[in-house]
C-alpha positions in Angstrom: -17.8 -7.1 8.5 -21.4 -8.0 8.3 -23.2 -7.5 4.9 -26.8 -6.7 4.7 -28.3 -9.3 2.2 -26.3 -11.1 -0.3 -26.2 -14.0 -2.7 -23.5 -16.4 -1.3 -22.6 -17.8 -4.7 -22.1 -14.3 -6.1 -20.1 -13.4 -3.0 -17.8 -16.4 -3.7 -17.5 -15.4 -7.3 -16.3 -11.8 -6.4 -14.0 -13.1 -3.7 -12.4 -15.5 -6.1 -11.8 -12.6 -8.5 -10.2 -10.7 -5.6 -7.8 -13.9 -5.1 -7.1 -14.1 -8.8 -6.1 -10.4 -8.7 -3.9 -10.6 -5.7 -2.2 -13.8 -7.1 -1.6 -12.4 -10.5 -0.9 -8.8 -9.2 -3.2 -7.6 -11.8 -4.0 -5.0 -11.4 -1.4 -4.1 -9.0 -3.7 -1.6 -7.3 -5.6 -4.3 -5.9 -2.6 -5.7 -4.0 -1.8 -2.1 -3.0 -5.3 -1.6 -1.6 -5.2 -4.9 0.3 -2.0 -4.1 1.8 -3.0 -0.6 2.9 -6.3 -1.8 4.2 -4.5 -4.5 6.3 -2.2 -1.8 7.6 -5.3 0.2 8.6 -6.4 -2.7 10.8 -8.8 -4.7 8.6 -8.5 -8.5 8.9 -7.8 -10.4 5.7 -11.1 -11.4 5.0 -12.7 -8.0 5.6 -10.1 -6.4 3.3 -10.9 -8.9 0.5 -14.8 -8.3 0.9 -14.2 -4.4 0.6 -12.2 -5.0 -2.6 -14.9 -7.4 -3.9 -17.4 -4.8 -3.4 -15.5 -2.6 -6.0 -15.5 -5.5 -8.3 -19.2 -5.9 -7.8 -19.8 -2.3 -8.4 -17.8 -2.3 -11.5 -19.6 -5.3 -12.9 -23.0 -3.7 -12.1 -22.0 -0.6 -14.1 -20.8 -2.7 -17.1 -24.0 -4.6 -17.1 -26.2 -1.3 -16.5 -24.5 0.6 -19.2 -23.3 -2.0 -21.6 -19.9 -0.2 -21.5 -16.5 -2.1 -21.2 -14.4 -2.3 -17.9 -13.1 1.1 -16.8 -9.9 0.7 -15.3 -9.6 4.4 -14.2 -12.8 4.0 -12.3 -12.0 0.7 -10.8 -8.7 2.2 -9.3 -10.3 5.4 -8.2 -12.9 3.3 -6.2 -10.2 1.1 -4.7 -8.5 4.1 -3.4 -11.7 5.2 -1.7 -12.0 2.1 0.4 -13.1 1.8 3.1 -15.4 4.4 1.9 -18.0 2.7 -0.3 -19.3 5.7 -1.9 -18.3 4.7 -5.4 -17.7 6.9 -8.4 -19.9 5.9 -11.4 -18.0 7.9 -13.9 
């Protein structure tokens, strides 16, 4: 999966967050999403990049609005993958 333009350091941070969530099974929806994407034919790296895109989107909304992490929105957006039309509310 090729990304358009990205900051490699920022990408690494988001992928590390995915690794941590998978390792800690927190939230469990990250593992569920990873397993689902793998069953759907995505390789391990691409599945992690897709999940990282949800983490990046959530981080953006937190910074943009100054609001706290929204667990419900995060899980909703994980469930939408591989579609990356994320819900902002």
